[in-house]
C-alpha atoms as one frame of an Amber mdcrd trajectory, in Angstrom:
protein
  21.708  -3.579  13.364  18.555  -5.356  12.269  17.765  -5.561   8.557  14.383
  -6.127   6.967  14.075  -6.967   3.272  10.471  -6.057   2.495   9.371  -7.611
  -0.815   6.186  -7.391  -2.822   5.032 -10.751  -4.204   5.457 -11.733  -7.856
   2.855 -11.017 -10.505  -0.495 -12.803 -10.761  -2.976 -12.786 -13.640  -4.836
  -9.879 -11.977  -1.615  -7.825 -11.900  -0.976  -8.416 -15.591  -4.414  -7.453
 -16.909  -4.611  -4.131 -18.741  -6.359  -2.268 -17.340  -5.466  -4.058 -14.116
  -8.099  -5.084 -11.595  -8.021  -4.696  -7.841  -6.693  -7.793  -6.103  -7.199
  -7.825  -2.375  -7.358 -10.658   0.114 -10.442 -12.347  -1.360  -8.697 -13.380
  -4.587  -5.997 -15.967  -3.933  -4.372 -16.418  -7.326  -1.072 -18.185  -7.962
   1.875 -16.538  -9.665   1.899 -16.442 -13.442   4.910 -17.678 -15.407   6.184
 -14.116 -15.364   5.532 -13.933 -11.623   7.517 -17.104 -11.079  10.428 -15.609
 -13.021  10.257 -12.476 -10.857  10.238 -14.592  -7.692  13.221 -16.581  -8.948
  15.050 -13.322  -9.702  14.471 -11.861  -6.257  15.472 -15.189  -4.742  18.786
 -15.065  -6.605  19.546 -11.472  -5.684  18.787 -12.034  -1.985  20.812 -15.252
  -1.913  23.943 -13.105  -1.698  22.670 -11.474   1.518  22.637 -12.871   5.049
  19.068 -13.999   5.687  18.074 -15.576   8.989  14.290 -15.834   8.627  11.623
 -15.650   5.921   8.066 -14.458   6.629   5.136 -13.860   4.343   1.420 -13.213
   4.065  -0.784 -16.343   4.085  -1.946 -15.672   0.502  -0.659 -18.037  -2.167
   1.132 -15.389  -4.250   3.158 -14.330  -1.226   3.916 -17.894  -0.132   5.141
 -18.848  -3.607   7.417 -15.816  -3.701   8.722 -16.505  -0.227   9.473 -20.094
  -1.221  11.687 -18.913  -4.074  13.664 -16.842  -1.557  13.799 -19.373   1.263
  14.996 -22.268  -0.894  18.466 -20.751  -1.321  19.122 -21.143   2.411  16.669
 -23.947   3.119  14.817 -21.793   5.598  11.260 -22.480   6.782   8.567 -20.042
   5.715   6.467 -18.517   8.484   3.162 -16.804   7.690   1.799 -13.692   9.400
  -1.950 -13.131   8.989  -1.637  -9.448   9.968   0.288  -8.605   6.782  -2.185
 -10.146   4.357  -3.327  -7.797   1.592  -6.053  -5.245   2.282  -9.714  -6.087
   2.017 -10.953  -4.171  -1.034 -14.519  -5.244  -0.335 -16.987  -5.110  -3.216
 -14.305  -3.719  -5.531 -12.430  -7.016  -5.692 -11.736  -7.974  -9.298 -12.901
  -4.627 -10.763 -11.010  -1.944 -12.687 -11.064   1.621 -11.439 -13.256   2.591
 -14.414 -15.804  -0.078 -13.425 -15.663   1.076  -9.805 -16.269   4.695 -10.789
 -19.337   3.693 -12.843 -20.793   1.381 -10.169 -20.056   3.399  -7.035 -19.187
   6.955  -8.044 -19.785   8.531  -4.617 -17.824   5.877  -2.712 -15.034   6.043
  -5.310 -14.687   9.813  -4.964 -14.774   9.527  -1.156 -12.008   6.894  -1.200
  -9.737   8.963  -3.399 -10.454  12.091  -1.356  -9.482  10.495   1.963  -8.734
   6.754   2.063  -7.711   7.035   5.725 -11.360   7.585   6.679 -13.200   6.290
   3.603 -12.121   2.753   2.802 -12.570   0.441  -0.129 -16.339  -0.051  -0.454
 -17.166  -2.822   2.010 -13.501  -3.222   2.877 -10.723  -1.558   4.867  -9.492
   1.991   5.245  -5.785   2.819   5.058  -5.866   3.516   8.786  -7.234   0.049
   9.533  -4.549  -1.518   7.378  -1.815   0.434   9.145  -3.214  -0.393  12.587
  -2.801  -4.130  11.969   0.437  -3.981   9.965   2.653  -1.797  12.152   2.477
  -3.969  15.306   3.385  -7.029  13.243   6.578  -5.372  11.989   7.400  -3.961
  15.429   7.173  -7.467  16.863   9.531  -8.823  14.192  12.135  -6.154  15.002
  11.930  -7.121  18.678  12.058 -10.839  17.977  14.990 -10.651  15.573  17.123
  -7.820  16.912  20.562  -7.972  15.305  19.403 -10.377  12.585  18.279 -10.061
   8.959  14.904 -11.254   7.725  12.649 -11.176   4.675   8.960 -10.289   4.677
   6.958 -10.929   1.490   3.781  -8.862   1.580   1.575  -6.889  -0.762   1.247
  -3.626  -2.654  -1.071  -1.718  -0.309   0.415  -3.234   2.855   3.918  -2.201
   1.780   2.827   1.259   0.669   1.043   2.059   3.910   3.928   0.882   6.066
   6.569   2.619   3.963   4.608   5.873   3.964   4.714   5.773   7.769   8.471
   5.161   7.804   9.077   7.941   5.279   7.028  10.443   7.281   4.342  10.754
   4.587   0.615  11.093   5.190  -1.032   7.691   4.738  -3.402   9.186   2.162
  -0.389   9.774  -0.092   0.891   6.212   0.053  -0.357   5.544  -3.488   2.549
   7.756  -4.617   4.943   5.010  -3.502   5.708   2.577  -6.311   5.926  -1.116
  -5.411   6.789  -3.326  -8.392   6.108  -7.015  -8.227   9.187  -8.478  -6.467
  10.665  -5.042  -5.836  12.775  -4.953  -2.685  12.762  -2.355   0.090  15.641
  -2.446   2.581  14.852  -1.201   6.079  17.303  -1.121   8.955  16.611  -0.787
  12.668  19.345   0.432  15.022  17.377  -0.253  18.200  15.713   3.158  18.181
  13.636   3.280  15.020  13.428   1.719  11.555  14.836   3.626   8.584  14.302
   3.043   4.869  17.659   2.521   3.141  16.441   1.579  -0.351  12.974   1.834
  -1.888  11.574  -0.535  -4.507  14.924  -1.834  -5.787  14.141  -3.579  -9.061
  17.492  -3.940 -10.874  17.093  -7.721 -10.759  13.875  -7.600 -12.759  13.463
  -7.524 -16.524  11.822  -4.579 -18.232   8.621  -6.586 -18.763   8.529  -7.695
 -15.143   8.856  -4.135 -13.885   5.732  -3.067 -15.746   3.367  -5.152 -13.615
   1.088  -3.014 -11.446  -1.670  -3.480  -8.899  -4.366  -1.522  -7.089
């Protein structure tokens, strides 16, 4: 049995704004103090599990979170460009209210069908899935029978989890991914299966409130 611990990174300043702003791949913020506490908490809870490898997105928030997990077993951190956060294009750093005022037609089109109509100047959900799924498939092949951590991002996790759960990609926004929430996915050699979704018992009430695009 192969086990994947899929983690969303800890909170950044963009995640903690109210209303929050979209944070894609063009904003490379570090973790806030709260985000560092979340990363430390997920590091502690995963330290009791067998972990053979730690992977993450190249973005700083993911690398910092991965470091808090890897340090418990002194494992190297390996980055995977294909699982970096989505490109939200011209909506980077904006709230949804600002987006609706600036680009009302594109905003409506995105919400109607994000598989076809992407973030304005950025990616569609289909494009995100098309780069993310092969990366995970390769990790299952490479580490058959082992356990590994992948620290990725809100939209990346949602799109991939929607696929595993048999949901339409357009509905992936219904999947909650808290900062430093943990999803456990097992692979028996035939197909991956979600065992737990967004486990957040290790996080404080304040930490759980953090959201993203």
